[in-house]
ZAMARGU-4260 file (C-alpha; in steps of 0.2 Angstrom, whole numbers, plus 5000, padded with zeros to 4 digits):
<rodrens>
0) 5000/5000/5000 | 5006/5017/4996 | 5007/5030/5010 | 4994/5041/5002 | 4982/5026/5002
5) 4987/5022/5020 | 4983/5040/5025 | 4966/5040/5016 | 4961/5024/5025 | 4967/5031/5042
10) 4954/5030/5057 | 4958/5048/5060 | 4948/5052/5044 | 4933/5047/5055 | 4939/5060/5069
15) 4941/5073/5056 | 4924/5070/5049 | 4916/5071/5066 | 4925/5087/5069 | 4919/5095/5053
20) 4936/5094/5045 | 4948/5093/5060 | 4954/5103/5074 | 4959/5118/5063 | 4973/5131/5064
25) 4974/5141/5080 | 4964/5129/5090 | 4968/5118/5105 | 4962/5100/5107 | 4965/5089/5122
30) 4964/5071/5125 | 4960/5067/5144 | 4962/5050/5152 | 4969/5042/5168 | 4987/5036/5169
35) 4992/5022/5157 | 4977/5022/5146 | 4986/5028/5130 | 4986/5046/5129 | 5004/5047/5122
40) 5000/5034/5109 | 4985/5044/5103 | 4996/5060/5101 | 5009/5050/5092 | 4995/5043/5080
45) 4989/5061/5077 | 5007/5066/5073 | 5011/5051/5062 | 4995/5055/5052 | 5001/5073/5049
50) 5018/5067/5045 | 5012/5055/5032 | 5003/5070/5024 | 5020/5079/5022 | 5016/5091/5036
55) 5029/5096/5049 | 5026/5091/5068 | 5034/5098/5084 | 5032/5085/5098 | 5035/5092/5116
60) 5036/5080/5130 | 5035/5084/5148 | 5037/5067/5155 | 5047/5056/5143 | 5065/5057/5136
65) 5069/5059/5118 | 5073/5041/5117 | 5057/5036/5124 | 5047/5047/5113 | 5056/5041/5097
70) 5053/5023/5103 | 5034/5027/5103 | 5035/5033/5085 | 5045/5018/5079 | 5034/5005/5087
75) 5018/5013/5081 | 5024/5016/5064 | 5031/4999/5062 | 5015/4991/5067 | 5005/5002/5055
80) 5017/4998/5041 | 5016/4980/5044 | 4997/4979/5046 | 4995/4989/5030 | 5009/4982/5020
85) 5016/4999/5017 | 5028/5001/5002 | 5045/5009/5004 | 5044/5008/5023 | 5062/5015/5026
90) 5060/5029/5014 | 5043/5034/5021 | 5051/5033/5039 | 5066/5044/5033 | 5054/5057/5026
95) 5044/5058/5042 | 5059/5060/5053 | 5065/5075/5043 | 5048/5083/5046 | 5048/5079/5065
100) 5056/5089/5079 | 5055/5082/5097 | 5058/5094/5112 | 5059/5088/5130 | 5058/5099/5145
105) 5065/5089/5159 | 5059/5101/5172 | 5041/5097/5166 | 5037/5115/5164 | 5031/5122/5147
110) 5025/5140/5144 | 5020/5150/5129 | 5036/5160/5131 | 5047/5144/5130 | 5037/5138/5116
115) 5039/5155/5107 | 5057/5154/5109 | 5059/5136/5103 | 5048/5140/5087 | 5059/5155/5083
120) 5075/5145/5085 | 5069/5132/5074 | 5063/5144/5061 | 5079/5153/5061 | 5091/5139/5062
125) 5082/5124/5054 | 5069/5133/5043 | 5056/5123/5052 | 5038/5128/5055 | 5026/5115/5062
130) 5008/5113/5056 | 5004/5103/5071 | 5011/5104/5089 | 5008/5090/5101 | 5011/5093/5120
135) 5011/5077/5130 | 5007/5076/5149 | 5004/5095/5152 | 5000/5100/5170 | 4983/5107/5167
140) 4979/5109/5185 | 4992/5123/5185 | 4986/5131/5169 | 4975/5146/5168 | 4963/5152/5155
145) 4976/5166/5151 | 4989/5153/5148 | 4978/5144/5135 | 4973/5160/5127 | 4991/5164/5125
150) 4994/5147/5117 | 4979/5149/5106 | 4986/5166/5100 | 5003/5159/5096 | 4995/5144/5087
155) 4985/5156/5076 | 5001/5167/5073 | 5011/5152/5068 | 4997/5144/5057 | 4997/5128/5067
160) 4985/5117/5078 | 4989/5111/5095 | 4985/5094/5102 | 4988/5091/5121 | 4986/5077/5134
165) 4980/5078/5152 | 4979/5066/5166 | 4963/5064/5176 | 4959/5053/5191 | 4945/5042/5197
170) 4941/5055/5210 | 4942/5070/5199 | 4926/5082/5199 | 4916/5080/5183 | 4904/5093/5175
175) 4886/5089/5171 | 4891/5086/5153 | 4905/5074/5158 | 4920/5084/5157 | 4933/5080/5171
180) 4945/5091/5179 | 4959/5096/5177 | 4952/5102/5160 | 4934/5107/5164 | 4939/5124/5171
185) 4948/5128/5155 | 4934/5122/5143 | 4931/5139/5136 | 4948/5139/5128 | 4948/5122/5121
190) 4940/5118/5104 | 4940/5100/5106 | 4940/5088/5122 | 4941/5069/5120 | 4940/5056/5133
195) 4949/5040/5133 | 4943/5026/5144 | 4945/5007/5146 | 4928/4998/5148 | 4935/4981/5150
200) 4934/4977/5132 | 4945/4991/5125 | 4950/5009/5125 | 4937/5020/5118 | 4938/5038/5113
205) 4923/5049/5116 | 4921/5067/5111 | 4916/5078/5126 | 4917/5095/5117 | 4918/5100/5099
210) 4916/5114/5087 | 4898/5120/5085 | 4897/5113/5067 | 4904/5096/5072 | 4895/5080/5074
215) 4904/5072/5088 | 4891/5059/5091 | 4896/5051/5074 | 4914/5047/5081 | 4918/5028/5083
220) 4936/5027/5087 | 4946/5016/5099 | 4964/5012/5103 | 4970/4994/5101 | 4979/4991/5118
225) 4991/4978/5109 | 4997/4988/5095 | 4993/5005/5101 | 4986/5009/5084 | 4970/5019/5082
230) 4956/5009/5075 | 4938/5012/5069 | 4924/5004/5080
</rodrens>
């Protein structure tokens, strides 16, 4: 299978369709789940989908080393390539790696100011401007609406979309429409909120918030816990 066909058949086309075309430039989407459910795998799936389209991706990790993040990409891409008998695997992998940058903040702290500096450095020294930024394991409990407004403004200026992950707990407060903390108090600044949860049969992805024109009820998406690949339900 050619990479264009692989991308066309991706389960993420279902996510795009349910979101009326996708997240969109200048918007922030977040996937929220308890520890160990597969948030990083989801973000890597988003990133790989963008890379297969030829778009550039900046992956920011606040909880993993560069080696660990690379291992996620390698494992998930290898399973994807094997399952779909992808042609020219090594060439496709090389092309994707050239369009991907990984930044790790070992202190676990990420701010709009630090991100702005990183983007400026990459633009000046590597001629790199991402279409998608993924930020893994961000501490939403310590973020304010002003923080996310700043991030949204930066994304709009840079012409990119931002996907993030957040950790919730069994004891977390939940709004009447099912949005858990630590993201519920920031919902006004988030265009899309997805929940990942294991029900004993698998890991299911459920939209909790989407753009006004979206049809989130149509989304049937899950994560295969064995391969970490996104699949249609």
